C-alpha positions, 0 to 999 in steps of 0.5 A: 915188561918193556916201556919206552920213556922220553925226557921232555926237555932233551928228547932222549928216549930210553927203554926201561924194564918194568915189572908187569902191572898188578891187575884189578878186578875186571882188568886185562893184560894185553901183549903187544907184538908191534908198536909204533912211535910217531916221530912228528908227535913226539918231536912236537911234544919235546918242542913244546916242553922246551918252551917257556910258559910265555912261549907255550901261551903264545902257541895256544892262545885259545887255551889261555883264553879258556883258563882266563875265562874260568878264573873270571867265573 
């Protein structure tokens, strides 16, 4: 089974060959014939991963507020 992986710091992508997962009760294995990668989403993920914690906090002030509110409780 092939899986696309991405290193968040560099953005490098690699296709890896992995064993087929073992299925548990009630699970199914689906064979994909086509797949799509959203360059915008993947690029944004890499961009965010490269930022410092302060940079990430500045980018997501609402999430910082939620964390602070949770800590206060």
